[in-house]
C-alpha positions in Angstrom: 77.5 119.9 117.7 75.6 117.0 116.1 76.7 114.8 113.1 74.6 116.8 110.6 76.3 120.0 111.5 79.7 118.3 111.5 79.3 116.8 108.1 78.4 120.2 106.7 81.7 121.5 107.9 83.9 118.8 106.4 84.8 120.7 103.2 85.3 124.1 104.9 87.5 122.5 107.5 89.7 120.8 104.8 89.8 124.1 102.8 90.9 126.1 105.9 87.8 128.2 105.7 86.6 127.9 109.4 87.5 130.3 112.1 89.4 129.1 115.2 86.3 128.7 117.3 84.6 126.5 114.7 87.7 124.5 114.2 87.9 123.7 117.9 84.2 122.8 118.0 84.5 120.6 115.0 87.6 118.8 116.2 86.0 118.3 119.6 83.1 116.5 117.9 85.6 114.3 116.0 87.1 113.2 119.2 83.7 111.9 120.3 82.5 110.6 117.0 84.5 107.9 115.1 82.0 107.9 112.2 82.6 111.6 111.4 86.3 111.1 111.9 86.3 108.3 109.3 84.2 110.5 107.0 86.7 113.3 107.2 89.5 110.8 106.5 87.7 109.5 103.4 87.4 113.1 102.1 91.0 113.8 102.8 92.1 110.6 101.0 90.0 111.5 98.0 91.4 115.0 97.8 94.9 113.8 97.9 94.2 111.2 95.2 92.7 113.9 93.0 95.8 116.0 93.4 98.3 113.1 92.7 96.5 110.5 90.7 94.0 112.4 88.5 95.1 112.6 84.8 95.8 116.1 83.5 95.3 117.1 79.9 96.2 120.4 78.4 93.4 122.2 76.5 93.9 122.2 72.7 95.4 125.3 71.3 92.3 126.0 69.2 90.1 125.8 72.2 92.3 128.2 74.2 92.3 130.7 71.3 88.5 130.5 70.9 88.0 131.1 74.7 90.4 134.0 74.7 88.7 135.6 71.7 85.2 135.2 73.3 86.5 136.6 76.6 87.9 139.6 74.7 84.4 140.4 73.4 82.8 140.2 76.8 80.9 137.1 76.0 80.7 135.0 79.2 78.2 132.3 78.4 80.7 129.9 76.8 83.0 130.2 79.9 80.0 129.3 82.2 79.3 126.3 80.0 83.0 125.3 80.1 83.0 125.6 83.9 79.9 123.5 84.2 81.5 120.8 82.0 84.6 120.9 84.2 82.5 120.6 87.4 80.6 117.6 86.0 83.8 116.0 84.8 85.4 116.4 88.3 82.4 114.8 90.0 82.6 111.8 87.6 86.3 111.5 88.2 85.8 111.8 92.0 83.3 109.0 91.9 85.6 106.8 89.9 88.6 107.5 92.2 86.4 107.0 95.2 85.5 103.5 94.1 89.2 102.8 93.3 90.2 104.0 96.8 87.7 101.7 98.4 89.0 98.8 96.4 92.6 99.7 97.2 91.8 99.9 100.9 90.4 96.3 100.8 93.4 94.9 98.9 96.4 96.4 100.7 99.5 94.2 100.7 97.8 92.0 98.2 95.5 90.5 100.8 91.7 90.5 101.1 90.0 92.0 104.1 90.7 91.4 107.7 92.0 93.4 110.6 95.4 94.1 109.1 94.0 95.5 105.8 91.6 97.7 107.8 94.4 98.9 110.0 96.6 99.7 107.1 93.7 101.5 105.4 93.1 103.6 108.5 96.8 104.5 108.7 96.9 105.8 105.1 93.6 107.6 105.5 94.7 109.4 108.7 97.9 110.4 107.0 96.1 111.8 103.9 93.6 113.6 106.1 96.4 115.3 107.9 98.1 116.3 104.6 94.8 117.8 103.4 94.1 119.7 106.6 95.4 123.3 107.3 98.2 121.8 109.4 99.4 118.2 110.0 100.2 119.0 113.7 98.3 120.0 116.8 101.4 121.2 118.7 104.2 122.8 116.6 107.6 122.3 118.2 110.9 120.7 117.5 111.6 120.4 121.3 110.9 117.0 122.7 110.6 118.5 126.1 107.6 120.4 124.8 106.0 117.7 122.7 106.2 114.8 125.1 104.4 116.6 128.0 101.8 117.8 125.5 100.5 114.2 125.3 99.7 114.2 129.0 96.0 113.9 129.6 95.4 113.4 125.9 96.6 109.8 125.6 97.2 107.0 128.1 101.0 106.6 127.5 103.2 109.4 126.0 105.6 107.9 123.5 109.4 108.7 123.6 110.1 111.8 121.5 113.4 112.5 119.7 114.5 115.2 117.2 116.6 114.0 114.3 117.3 117.4 112.7 121.1 116.7 112.5 120.3 113.6 110.5 117.9 115.4 108.2 114.6 114.5 109.9 113.6 117.5 112.1 110.7 117.0 114.5 107.8 119.2 113.4 105.4 118.5 116.2 102.7 116.0 117.1 99.0 115.4 117.0 96.3 113.1 118.3 94.7 111.1 115.5 92.4 108.1 115.1 93.2 104.6 113.8 89.9 103.0 113.6 88.2 104.0 116.8 91.4 104.3 118.8 93.1 107.5 119.7 96.8 107.3 118.9 99.8 109.6 119.3 101.4 110.8 116.1 104.9 112.2 115.9 105.4 114.4 112.8 108.7 114.7 111.1 109.9 116.5 107.9 112.5 115.6 105.4 112.8 118.2 102.7 109.3 118.7 101.4 108.1 115.3 102.8 105.8 115.1 105.8 106.2 112.0 107.8 103.8 110.6 110.3 104.9 108.1 113.0 101.8 106.5 114.5 102.5 105.1 117.9 99.9 102.3 118.5 98.6 101.6 122.0 99.6 98.4 123.7 97.1 95.6 123.6 95.8 96.5 120.1 96.9 95.4 116.7 100.6 95.3 116.3 100.6 97.2 113.1 101.6 96.0 109.6 103.8 92.9 109.7 105.7 94.2 106.6 105.9 97.3 104.5 102.4 98.2 103.1 101.9 100.5 100.1 99.0 102.6 98.8 98.7 105.5 96.4 102.5 106.1 96.4 102.7 106.0 100.2 104.3 103.4 102.5 103.5 102.2 106.0 106.6 100.8 107.6 106.5 99.0 111.0 109.0 100.0 113.7 109.3 99.7 117.5 109.4 102.9 119.4 110.3 102.6 123.1 108.9 99.2 123.3 105.6 100.2 121.6 104.6 99.2 118.1 104.7 102.1 115.7 104.2 102.7 112.0 106.0 105.2 109.7 103.7 106.5 107.0 105.2 108.7 104.3 106.1 109.0 100.6 109.8 108.7 101.3 111.8 106.4 99.1 112.9 103.0 100.5 116.4 104.2 101.5 115.3 107.3 103.4 112.5 105.4 105.1 115.0 102.8 106.2 117.2 105.5 107.6 114.4 107.0 109.7 113.4 103.6 110.9 116.9 102.9 112.2 116.9 106.3 113.9 113.6 105.7 115.6 114.4 102.1 116.7 117.8 103.3 118.1 116.4 106.3 119.8 
């Protein structure tokens, strides 16, 4: 698969419209092409922002009544015009949010550019991409004896894996993701309706955020996991995030 074909599959992939064979082919291309992986991350980030940040306004009662009356007479032209207006508005909103996301990515933690800001941006983008995908995990299991061996051959060093179901943070599985151009292990936990990514950064690279970073309602919290730098990315509140951080650091 070349990049042209891969880019044409971005939206169907995020919408869960591809068959299994196409998904495997697409994901195999992503493993070899950081540019397409970053493009997918940007789309996922934008989709999540549209879901959570876009303003929502109820249609005026008079407009609803007029549309209902016209639908009742079988007249469809006004509905088509309304749909086209909504499509145009959504594109304008997407363009505005896209510019805002780019600005947010360059100003994380109140700083300018630099390696740390780029690293944090990639962490948030990878997390949002996973939330937008059909599943945030590649291997679904709460058994650490299944998850840890799964990393063999996929990443240089498998991270320690623990399940904290009794403490309210069950292990959901794991995946391989990208932070910049680096393949990283990601442990996925759940807490209620929250999906939590724990990115385990490879030795010799950037150590991760020096402090808690925030973007679009999500936080990136540094933690050490089995001697390796790691980052918790989630929308947990500060208290629950601190609880998980203590569990990971002590595990």
